[in-house]
Structures are given as C-alpha cells and as structure tokens.
SESE-222233 format. One record per residue (C-alpha): residue number from 1; residue in three letters; x, z, y negated. Coordinates in pm, 1 decimal. Each point is the difference from the previous one (the first is absolute). Last residue first. Example, Ala and Ser with C-alpha at 12.3 -4.5 7.8 and 13.67 -1.06 7.14 Angstrom:
<kepas>
<kepa><n>2</n><res>SER</res><u>1367.0</u><w>714.0</w><v>106.0</v></kepa>
<kepa><n>1</n><res>ALA</res><u>-137.0</u><w>66.0</w><v>344.0</v></kepa>
</kepas>
This chain:
<kepas>
<kepa><n>161</n><res>ALA</res><u>2670.4</u><w>-4429.6</w><v>-2608.5</v></kepa>
<kepa><n>160</n><res>LYS</res><u>-202.5</u><w>-210.0</w><v>-248.7</v></kepa>
<kepa><n>159</n><res>LYS</res><u>-152.3</u><w>253.3</w><v>-301.6</v></kepa>
<kepa><n>158</n><res>PRO</res><u>-380.6</u><w>42.4</w><v>-92.8</v></kepa>
<kepa><n>157</n><res>VAL</res><u>-65.3</u><w>-77.5</w><v>-339.4</v></kepa>
<kepa><n>156</n><res>LEU</res><u>-135.3</u><w>317.1</w><v>-224.2</v></kepa>
<kepa><n>155</n><res>PHE</res><u>372.8</u><w>119.2</w><v>-88.3</v></kepa>
<kepa><n>154</n><res>GLY</res><u>111.5</u><w>-368.3</w><v>-160.4</v></kepa>
<kepa><n>153</n><res>PHE</res><u>-297.0</u><w>72.7</w><v>-140.3</v></kepa>
<kepa><n>152</n><res>ALA</res><u>192.9</u><w>221.0</w><v>-255.6</v></kepa>
<kepa><n>151</n><res>PHE</res><u>242.9</u><w>-267.5</w><v>-84.6</v></kepa>
<kepa><n>150</n><res>HIS</res><u>-244.0</u><w>-254.0</w><v>-28.4</v></kepa>
<kepa><n>149</n><res>SER</res><u>-156.0</u><w>185.1</w><v>-229.3</v></kepa>
<kepa><n>148</n><res>ALA</res><u>302.1</u><w>167.5</w><v>-188.1</v></kepa>
<kepa><n>147</n><res>GLU</res><u>170.8</u><w>-372.8</w><v>-48.2</v></kepa>
<kepa><n>146</n><res>VAL</res><u>-325.4</u><w>-100.4</w><v>-121.0</v></kepa>
<kepa><n>145</n><res>GLN</res><u>-10.5</u><w>279.7</w><v>-250.9</v></kepa>
<kepa><n>144</n><res>ILE</res><u>337.3</u><w>-74.1</w><v>-137.2</v></kepa>
<kepa><n>143</n><res>LYS</res><u>-78.6</u><w>-371.7</w><v>-65.4</v></kepa>
<kepa><n>142</n><res>ALA</res><u>-252.7</u><w>130.1</w><v>-219.9</v></kepa>
<kepa><n>141</n><res>LEU</res><u>155.2</u><w>293.4</w><v>-120.1</v></kepa>
<kepa><n>140</n><res>ASP</res><u>282.4</u><w>-230.1</w><v>-86.8</v></kepa>
<kepa><n>139</n><res>SER</res><u>-229.6</u><w>-282.1</w><v>-207.6</v></kepa>
<kepa><n>138</n><res>ALA</res><u>-106.4</u><w>367.1</w><v>-192.9</v></kepa>
<kepa><n>137</n><res>ALA</res><u>288.6</u><w>98.7</w><v>-69.9</v></kepa>
<kepa><n>136</n><res>ALA</res><u>92.6</u><w>-344.5</w><v>-122.1</v></kepa>
<kepa><n>135</n><res>ARG</res><u>-265.0</u><w>-98.3</w><v>-270.3</v></kepa>
<kepa><n>134</n><res>ILE</res><u>102.3</u><w>403.8</w><v>-99.1</v></kepa>
<kepa><n>133</n><res>VAL</res><u>321.0</u><w>-117.3</w><v>-98.7</v></kepa>
<kepa><n>132</n><res>ASP</res><u>-116.8</u><w>-312.2</w><v>-163.7</v></kepa>
<kepa><n>131</n><res>ALA</res><u>-285.3</u><w>184.4</w><v>-216.1</v></kepa>
<kepa><n>130</n><res>THR</res><u>345.0</u><w>189.6</w><v>-98.6</v></kepa>
<kepa><n>129</n><res>VAL</res><u>93.9</u><w>328.3</w><v>57.3</v></kepa>
<kepa><n>128</n><res>GLU</res><u>189.8</u><w>327.5</w><v>-210.1</v></kepa>
<kepa><n>127</n><res>PHE</res><u>27.0</u><w>384.7</w><v>65.9</v></kepa>
<kepa><n>126</n><res>PHE</res><u>180.4</u><w>178.7</w><v>-207.8</v></kepa>
<kepa><n>125</n><res>GLN</res><u>110.2</u><w>369.3</w><v>107.7</v></kepa>
<kepa><n>124</n><res>HIS</res><u>-7.2</u><w>360.5</w><v>-136.5</v></kepa>
<kepa><n>123</n><res>THR</res><u>140.0</u><w>280.6</w><v>136.6</v></kepa>
<kepa><n>122</n><res>ALA</res><u>-97.1</u><w>291.5</w><v>146.9</v></kepa>
<kepa><n>121</n><res>ASN</res><u>141.6</u><w>47.3</w><v>316.7</v></kepa>
<kepa><n>120</n><res>GLN</res><u>-239.5</u><w>-77.6</w><v>219.8</v></kepa>
<kepa><n>119</n><res>ARG</res><u>-281.9</u><w>-80.4</w><v>-151.4</v></kepa>
<kepa><n>118</n><res>ASN</res><u>151.6</u><w>-305.8</w><v>-115.5</v></kepa>
<kepa><n>117</n><res>VAL</res><u>-193.9</u><w>-71.5</w><v>-301.4</v></kepa>
<kepa><n>116</n><res>SER</res><u>-141.0</u><w>-313.0</w><v>-94.6</v></kepa>
<kepa><n>115</n><res>LEU</res><u>34.5</u><w>-261.2</w><v>-282.4</v></kepa>
<kepa><n>114</n><res>LYS</res><u>-173.0</u><w>-342.4</w><v>27.5</v></kepa>
<kepa><n>113</n><res>GLN</res><u>112.2</u><w>-337.0</w><v>-77.9</v></kepa>
<kepa><n>112</n><res>TRP</res><u>-236.4</u><w>-289.4</w><v>49.7</v></kepa>
<kepa><n>111</n><res>ALA</res><u>286.5</u><w>-358.6</w><v>11.6</v></kepa>
<kepa><n>110</n><res>LYS</res><u>-7.0</u><w>-334.5</w><v>-188.5</v></kepa>
<kepa><n>109</n><res>LYS</res><u>398.8</u><w>42.3</w><v>-0.5</v></kepa>
<kepa><n>108</n><res>GLU</res><u>-22.4</u><w>-102.0</w><v>-394.5</v></kepa>
<kepa><n>107</n><res>VAL</res><u>-357.3</u><w>180.7</w><v>-85.2</v></kepa>
<kepa><n>106</n><res>LEU</res><u>57.9</u><w>352.8</w><v>201.3</v></kepa>
<kepa><n>105</n><res>TYR</res><u>-297.2</u><w>81.4</w><v>-26.4</v></kepa>
<kepa><n>104</n><res>ALA</res><u>-9.8</u><w>437.9</w><v>-39.6</v></kepa>
<kepa><n>103</n><res>SER</res><u>-228.3</u><w>303.9</w><v>125.7</v></kepa>
<kepa><n>102</n><res>TRP</res><u>-174.7</u><w>-66.1</w><v>329.0</v></kepa>
<kepa><n>101</n><res>PRO</res><u>-146.5</u><w>249.7</w><v>97.2</v></kepa>
<kepa><n>100</n><res>GLY</res><u>-15.6</u><w>185.0</w><v>323.6</v></kepa>
<kepa><n>99</n><res>HIS</res><u>-40.8</u><w>-90.4</w><v>344.8</v></kepa>
<kepa><n>98</n><res>VAL</res><u>-42.1</u><w>-403.2</w><v>102.4</v></kepa>
<kepa><n>97</n><res>VAL</res><u>322.3</u><w>-178.8</w><v>-24.4</v></kepa>
<kepa><n>96</n><res>ARG</res><u>220.6</u><w>312.1</w><v>94.1</v></kepa>
<kepa><n>95</n><res>ASN</res><u>-292.3</u><w>139.3</w><v>283.8</v></kepa>
<kepa><n>94</n><res>ARG</res><u>90.3</u><w>-381.4</w><v>120.6</v></kepa>
<kepa><n>93</n><res>PHE</res><u>385.2</u><w>33.3</w><v>1.0</v></kepa>
<kepa><n>92</n><res>THR</res><u>-23.0</u><w>302.0</w><v>229.0</v></kepa>
<kepa><n>91</n><res>ASN</res><u>-288.2</u><w>-164.3</w><v>216.9</v></kepa>
<kepa><n>90</n><res>LEU</res><u>268.7</u><w>-300.9</w><v>21.8</v></kepa>
<kepa><n>89</n><res>GLU</res><u>216.3</u><w>198.4</w><v>86.0</v></kepa>
<kepa><n>88</n><res>ARG</res><u>-177.6</u><w>159.1</w><v>307.5</v></kepa>
<kepa><n>87</n><res>MET</res><u>-40.8</u><w>-286.1</w><v>122.5</v></kepa>
<kepa><n>86</n><res>GLN</res><u>296.7</u><w>-69.9</w><v>-2.7</v></kepa>
<kepa><n>85</n><res>GLN</res><u>130.1</u><w>304.8</w><v>182.9</v></kepa>
<kepa><n>84</n><res>VAL</res><u>-283.4</u><w>-71.9</w><v>246.1</v></kepa>
<kepa><n>83</n><res>LEU</res><u>99.1</u><w>-288.4</w><v>112.4</v></kepa>
<kepa><n>82</n><res>ARG</res><u>343.6</u><w>36.0</w><v>54.3</v></kepa>
<kepa><n>81</n><res>ASP</res><u>-25.7</u><w>294.2</w><v>198.5</v></kepa>
<kepa><n>80</n><res>ARG</res><u>-266.3</u><w>-164.9</w><v>214.2</v></kepa>
<kepa><n>79</n><res>GLU</res><u>217.1</u><w>-291.9</w><v>58.5</v></kepa>
<kepa><n>78</n><res>ALA</res><u>283.7</u><w>247.0</w><v>42.4</v></kepa>
<kepa><n>77</n><res>LEU</res><u>-177.0</u><w>233.1</w><v>287.3</v></kepa>
<kepa><n>76</n><res>ASP</res><u>-78.6</u><w>-388.6</w><v>103.6</v></kepa>
<kepa><n>75</n><res>ASN</res><u>306.0</u><w>-19.7</w><v>87.3</v></kepa>
<kepa><n>74</n><res>PRO</res><u>97.3</u><w>327.9</w><v>125.3</v></kepa>
<kepa><n>73</n><res>GLU</res><u>-273.5</u><w>-36.7</w><v>278.9</v></kepa>
<kepa><n>72</n><res>THR</res><u>-201.6</u><w>298.5</w><v>1.0</v></kepa>
<kepa><n>71</n><res>THR</res><u>-264.7</u><w>-149.9</w><v>-12.1</v></kepa>
<kepa><n>70</n><res>HIS</res><u>-343.6</u><w>117.4</w><v>23.5</v></kepa>
<kepa><n>69</n><res>GLN</res><u>-78.9</u><w>347.1</w><v>-161.6</v></kepa>
<kepa><n>68</n><res>GLU</res><u>272.7</u><w>-115.0</w><v>-285.1</v></kepa>
<kepa><n>67</n><res>ILE</res><u>-229.6</u><w>-239.4</w><v>-119.5</v></kepa>
<kepa><n>66</n><res>ILE</res><u>-177.4</u><w>273.8</w><v>-18.5</v></kepa>
<kepa><n>65</n><res>GLN</res><u>168.7</u><w>172.1</w><v>-265.1</v></kepa>
<kepa><n>64</n><res>GLY</res><u>86.8</u><w>-304.8</w><v>-215.0</v></kepa>
<kepa><n>63</n><res>TYR</res><u>-335.1</u><w>4.3</w><v>-51.3</v></kepa>
<kepa><n>62</n><res>LEU</res><u>-38.0</u><w>329.5</w><v>-53.6</v></kepa>
<kepa><n>61</n><res>THR</res><u>245.9</u><w>-59.3</w><v>-263.5</v></kepa>
<kepa><n>60</n><res>ILE</res><u>-176.0</u><w>-274.9</w><v>-170.8</v></kepa>
<kepa><n>59</n><res>LYS</res><u>-350.7</u><w>210.6</w><v>3.8</v></kepa>
<kepa><n>58</n><res>ASN</res><u>128.0</u><w>262.5</w><v>-223.4</v></kepa>
<kepa><n>57</n><res>ASN</res><u>179.9</u><w>-216.5</w><v>-178.0</v></kepa>
<kepa><n>56</n><res>LEU</res><u>-374.2</u><w>-191.4</w><v>-53.8</v></kepa>
<kepa><n>55</n><res>ASN</res><u>-175.5</u><w>290.6</w><v>-45.0</v></kepa>
<kepa><n>54</n><res>ASN</res><u>-210.9</u><w>274.1</w><v>192.9</v></kepa>
<kepa><n>53</n><res>ALA</res><u>192.8</u><w>-0.8</w><v>272.2</v></kepa>
<kepa><n>52</n><res>LYS</res><u>-44.4</u><w>310.6</w><v>60.8</v></kepa>
<kepa><n>51</n><res>ARG</res><u>-391.7</u><w>-116.5</w><v>163.6</v></kepa>
<kepa><n>50</n><res>LEU</res><u>130.9</u><w>-278.5</w><v>225.1</v></kepa>
<kepa><n>49</n><res>LYS</res><u>223.6</u><w>218.2</w><v>195.9</v></kepa>
<kepa><n>48</n><res>PRO</res><u>-286.4</u><w>259.4</w><v>24.7</v></kepa>
<kepa><n>47</n><res>GLN</res><u>-154.5</u><w>-296.1</w><v>143.6</v></kepa>
<kepa><n>46</n><res>ASP</res><u>255.9</u><w>-83.0</w><v>239.0</v></kepa>
<kepa><n>45</n><res>ALA</res><u>174.9</u><w>-366.7</w><v>36.5</v></kepa>
<kepa><n>44</n><res>GLY</res><u>-9.8</u><w>-181.1</w><v>265.5</v></kepa>
<kepa><n>43</n><res>LEU</res><u>179.8</u><w>-314.8</w><v>-119.4</v></kepa>
<kepa><n>42</n><res>ALA</res><u>-344.9</u><w>-179.4</w><v>-108.0</v></kepa>
<kepa><n>41</n><res>SER</res><u>-115.9</u><w>254.0</w><v>-198.6</v></kepa>
<kepa><n>40</n><res>LEU</res><u>329.5</u><w>21.1</w><v>-171.8</v></kepa>
<kepa><n>39</n><res>TRP</res><u>-24.2</u><w>-407.3</w><v>-25.9</v></kepa>
<kepa><n>38</n><res>HIS</res><u>-315.3</u><w>7.0</w><v>-145.2</v></kepa>
<kepa><n>37</n><res>ASP</res><u>91.6</u><w>284.0</w><v>-303.6</v></kepa>
<kepa><n>36</n><res>ILE</res><u>318.3</u><w>-201.4</w><v>-94.3</v></kepa>
<kepa><n>35</n><res>ASP</res><u>-201.3</u><w>-315.3</w><v>-20.2</v></kepa>
<kepa><n>34</n><res>PHE</res><u>-191.9</u><w>148.3</w><v>-251.0</v></kepa>
<kepa><n>33</n><res>GLU</res><u>296.8</u><w>100.2</w><v>-177.6</v></kepa>
<kepa><n>32</n><res>LEU</res><u>152.7</u><w>-306.8</w><v>-34.9</v></kepa>
<kepa><n>31</n><res>PHE</res><u>-308.5</u><w>-159.8</w><v>-87.1</v></kepa>
<kepa><n>30</n><res>GLY</res><u>1.5</u><w>230.3</w><v>-300.5</v></kepa>
<kepa><n>29</n><res>PHE</res><u>368.2</u><w>-8.9</w><v>-91.5</v></kepa>
<kepa><n>28</n><res>GLN</res><u>-63.8</u><w>-338.0</w><v>40.5</v></kepa>
<kepa><n>27</n><res>MET</res><u>-316.4</u><w>38.1</w><v>-272.2</v></kepa>
<kepa><n>26</n><res>ILE</res><u>246.4</u><w>204.1</w><v>-249.0</v></kepa>
<kepa><n>25</n><res>LEU</res><u>250.6</u><w>-276.3</w><v>-9.8</v></kepa>
<kepa><n>24</n><res>ARG</res><u>-250.0</u><w>-279.8</w><v>-44.4</v></kepa>
<kepa><n>23</n><res>GLY</res><u>-112.9</u><w>209.2</w><v>-272.3</v></kepa>
<kepa><n>22</n><res>ILE</res><u>380.0</u><w>72.7</w><v>-161.2</v></kepa>
<kepa><n>21</n><res>PRO</res><u>62.2</u><w>-364.6</w><v>83.9</v></kepa>
<kepa><n>20</n><res>GLU</res><u>-320.3</u><w>-96.7</w><v>-190.6</v></kepa>
<kepa><n>19</n><res>TYR</res><u>-11.9</u><w>211.3</w><v>-336.2</v></kepa>
<kepa><n>18</n><res>PHE</res><u>321.2</u><w>-3.8</w><v>-71.9</v></kepa>
<kepa><n>17</n><res>ASP</res><u>36.8</u><w>-293.1</w><v>-235.7</v></kepa>
<kepa><n>16</n><res>SER</res><u>-302.0</u><w>88.3</w><v>-151.0</v></kepa>
<kepa><n>15</n><res>ASP</res><u>225.4</u><w>295.4</w><v>-117.5</v></kepa>
<kepa><n>14</n><res>TYR</res><u>157.2</u><w>-135.0</w><v>-340.7</v></kepa>
<kepa><n>13</n><res>ARG</res><u>-274.8</u><w>-71.9</w><v>-249.7</v></kepa>
<kepa><n>12</n><res>GLU</res><u>-294.8</u><w>278.7</w><v>70.5</v></kepa>
<kepa><n>11</n><res>ILE</res><u>297.5</u><w>293.5</w><v>125.4</v></kepa>
<kepa><n>10</n><res>MET</res><u>218.1</u><w>-64.6</w><v>-366.7</v></kepa>
<kepa><n>9</n><res>GLU</res><u>-382.2</u><w>16.1</w><v>-194.1</v></kepa>
<kepa><n>8</n><res>SER</res><u>-44.5</u><w>301.9</w><v>144.1</v></kepa>
<kepa><n>7</n><res>ILE</res><u>277.5</u><w>150.7</w><v>-36.2</v></kepa>
<kepa><n>6</n><res>SER</res><u>25.4</u><w>-52.5</w><v>-370.7</v></kepa>
<kepa><n>5</n><res>LYS</res><u>118.1</u><w>-245.9</w><v>-234.6</v></kepa>
<kepa><n>4</n><res>PRO</res><u>62.1</u><w>-234.2</w><v>203.0</v></kepa>
<kepa><n>3</n><res>ARG</res><u>343.0</u><w>-197.9</w><v>-118.6</v></kepa>
<kepa><n>2</n><res>GLU</res><u>-15.2</u><w>-341.6</w><v>-156.8</v></kepa>
<kepa><n>1</n><res>MET</res><u>83.2</u><w>-320.2</w><v>186.9</v></kepa>
</kepas>
C-alpha cells in the first residue's frame, strides 16, 4: 500500500475504524455524567456543591463524598473507592483520546499516536491507542456505570433491621 502524501489523506485512510469506538466512548461518558447528576441529587447533594461540580472529575469527587455521608462501613467505602478510581482512570483515558491533535497513524499496530507534554516535568510522552482499546474502555465504563448506579441507589432503600 502506498504511503499517504498528507495528514488529511492519512486521516481519511486510517481513522474511519476509530469513529465508531470514539463516538461510543463519548456517548457513554454522556450517559455517565447524566447518571451522576441524578445520583448526586437523589443522595442529597446541596445546590452549592452541585454548582461547584462543573466538570466530570468534580462530579466523581462529589459522588465519593456523598457516599461517605451515607455509610461508614469499610466494605462500602472500599467499593466506593474502587468505583471512583475506575471512573477517574477512564475519564483520564477519555481526555487523552478526545483532547489534542493526533500526530501519526502506526500502520503495523493499527494505532493512532499522540505526542503530549507532561506539564509537571516538561517531558514529552507518546500516547498510542487502537480502536479495540477505545471500544473496550467504552464497554468497561458501561459496566462501571451500572455498578455505580446500583451502589448509589442502594443507599436510598431503607435497610432492614
């Protein structure tokens, strides 16, 4: 196969496999954010806290804080920590996929690559991702969303004595 002559030709040739999984990932995060808004309201987050939670990362943090107001059980707090950590990791992954320009398509790996700068130590880093990895992240997020929903709403059901 002949090498692409320009970035636009490279994008046209190689990125179509990425459209569906990236779209799925973005939509799944939209569903998650919608659900988190409902969880926070149902669990009693007050309006000032809700206003401060103006991005997904802040909403994930508030989710963890609100759960803590409903339980002191070590198993519940461990589950909360697991869910919050997984949502944060997937949100970081989503941000890496969505923000910033893609720099190269690695034909052999069927992966897109980004060059980014680590702002904390001013070093360059490469981020490579395949369509399958993006698809798996969207699937993982859907599972975590269901788990987090059941977990959050479990605190709204009266406990049997």
